[in-house]
N, C-alpha and C positions, 0 to 999 in steps of 0.2 A: 291576288287572293281568289282567283277563279270566279270572279263575279260576272265576267262576260262583257263588261262595258268597253273593253279595248276593241272588241270586234264590232259592237254596235256603233261606236262613235268614230271608228277609223275612217278618215275622210276619203281614202282611196280604196277602201274595202280590201286592204292587203292582208289583214289578220283573220285567221280562222281559229276560233276557240271551239274545240270539238269534244269537250269533256262529257257531254250528255247528248250525243247525236240523235238518240231516239226521241228527244224532246224538241228537236229543231222544228220550227214551223214557219211558214210564209205568212207575213202580215201585210194586209193592204191598208191604205191610208185610213179607210173608214173604220178599221179595227182598232186604231190607236186612240180614238177619242170617244168619250161618253159625254154628252152635254152636261155641264155642271149641275143644272137644275134637276136632271134625271138622276144622276148619282147622289146628289144631296137628298132628294126625296126618298130614294131607295134606302139610304143609310138611316134617315130619320124614322122610317117605318119599322126598323128593326125592334123587336120586343123580346123580353125575357118570358119564356113560356113556362108557366107553373102548373099546368094541367095537361098531361100528355095522353094521347090516344093509346089504346091497347093494341097497337099494330107496330110491326117492326119496320125499320128503314132498310131497304135493300143494301146489301154489302157493297155493291158497285157504286152506289151513291156516296157511302162513307169513304170508300177508297178514292173517289174523285175529289172529295173535299180535302182529304189528306194530301193528295197530289197537288192540289192548288196551294195548300198551306206550305208545301215544301219549298215554295218560291218566296216565302216571307223573309225579310231581311234579318240578318243576325250580325253581331259584332265581328268585324273582320271577316265576314262571310264564313265563319267557322261551322255553321249549320250543326249545332250540337243536339238538336231536338230529334227524339224518336217518339214513336207512338204506340200506345196500347189501347186496343178497342175491346170493350166488354160488350159483346153482341147478344149474349144470353141474358134475358131479363132476370132469370133466377140468380145469376152472378151479380147483377146490379143490386138486387134485393139484399144479397149477402153483404155487399159493400155498405149499403145503407144500415143494416143491422149492426155492423162493426163500428160504424160512425156513431150510432146511438150509444154503444157500449163505451166508446171514448168519451162521449159527452157525460155519461154517468160518473166518470172519474173526475170531472170538473166540479161537480156539486159540492157545495160547502168548502170551496177552496178560494184562494185569492185570484184565481184566473179571471181575466176580464169578461169571459163568457159565462161565468158561473151562474149568475142569475138568469141570463138570457136563455140558456139551454133548458131551463125547467119546463117552459111551455112547449119546446120542441119535443122533449121526452114525453110530456103528457099527451101531446097529439099523437105520437107514435103508439102509445099504449091504447088509444082508441081505435087503432087499425089504419090510421092514415100514414102514408109514406111522407113524413115531414122532412126527409133528407133528399131523396132523389125524385120525389113528386110523381112517382109512377112512370118515370122515363124508362123506355125499353133498353136503352144503351147508354154507356159512358165512353167518352173518348178522353184519354189521358195522355198528356205530354210528359216525357221524362228526359232528364238531362244528367250529365256527369255531376256528381256531388262535389261541392267545395268551391265552386266559382259562382258568386251571386249574379254575375252578368248573364249567365246561362238561363237563370230564371226569367229574366226579362225577355230573352230570345224566345222562350217557350210561351210566354203570355202573348207576344206579338204573333207567333204562329197560330195560337189558338184563336186569336181575334180574327185571323183570316177565315178560320172555320166558321166562327160565329156570324161573320158578315156574309159569307158565301152561301151558308146553309139555307137562308130564306129563298134564294133563287131556285132551290130544289123543292121548295115547299116543306122544308124540315124546320121544326121549332127547336130552339136551343135555350139553355140557361146555364150560367156558370155555377158549378157545384163547389162553392167555397168551403162548406163544412167538410166535405170529403177530402178536399185539398189539405185542410188543416189537420184532419185526423191521420191522413197518410204520412204526415211528417212526424206525428207525435205518438202514434199508437202502434206498437209492434205487431199485434194480431192483424191489423189491416195491411201493414207493409208485407207481412207474410202472405196474405191472401192475394195481393197484387203480384207477388213473386217477381219484382223487378230485380235486375242484376244488383249485386251488393254495392257497386260503385256508382249507381245511378239513383236519382230520387224523383218522385213525382213533382211536377212543377205547375200544372194547370189541369183542371178537370172540367169537362163540359157534358151536360146532359143532352 
């Protein structure tokens, strides 16, 4: 399944897996181990950021995070996850606006969020970004439509982004409302312009 374990664990180093030679690196013993207490503290310090600075994250940092996340595990190592980055804050704002429009369609319905979205919409009307919280960027995973297992793969990959981002000094927050709207609201799907056979799976501010 092209996972590379055959090469790593071959006792006589007889196997060479050369699918991504540009990613080959030499590791030293000290590179293999992070003290458990250090890793544990790093992960415990992770926070959801709900107030973003009005500065942009350099594209090379976002690309580095995605490159790291490309090593996330997936079922059968199928690696179905692809990425969409909205780097323009104006486009992020448009996604937030469309998510609010989706929420308005839930009012006075039997949708489980019907009562909850009332205060989100009210906050938006006061000028606050109650959807994307003023984040300058959105990172979106998308996967082939039709296989629920691919959605899990996408969440795992996005979790890599979430954990790695703090080492770059970048705050993150899962954009659950945008995720739900992207599945249910045609205008938002059109705005994201994903291929017809793929669907958004996880969204990160």
